[in-house]
N, C-alpha and C positions, 0 to 999 in steps of 0.2 A: 532346699536341701533334698527333698524327695525327688524333685525334677533332675537334680544333678546325679542322684543315684541311678535313676532310670536311664539317663544319658550315658553314664559310665557302663551300665549293664549291657546296653545295646538291644536293638529290637529283635534280633534272632533269639537271643537268650530269654527275653521276655516272652516271646511266643512259645518257646519250649517249656518254660516254667508254667505257662497257662495250660499247655497240653498235659503236663505232669499233674497239675491240680485237677484237671477234668478227669484224668485216668483214676486218680485216687477217689474222687467223688463217685464215679461209675462203679468202681470196685466195691466201695462201701455199700452202695445201693444194691448191687447184686448179692452181696453177702447177707444183707438184711432180708432179702427176698428169698433166701434159701439156696441160691445157686453158688454154693461154697467153692467148688472147683474152678468155675469160671472167674469168680472173684479173686481167688488166689493167683490164677494165671494173669489176670489183668493187673493185679496189685504188684506183681513182680516187674512190670514194665516201667513203673515210676522210678525205682532206684537204678534200673538199667540206663534209662535216659539221662538221669542226673550224673551217673558215673561216666557216661559217654561225653557229657558236657564238660566234666572235670578233665577228662583225658584230652579233649581238644583245647581246653584253656591252657593246660600246662605243657602241651606239646610245642606251642609256639615259642 
């Protein structure tokens, strides 16, 4: 079942989701270290990438 989900999702989307997850982790780390403006800047990239993925998905 999980294997079918990954196959349906596709490798490019899986890679982009891993990038989004890593961006969220780095933004949280920076926020907890006190670098709040950098964390906010990085944190805004995650929804931007997800929105771009949705745009490409529904454009086809």
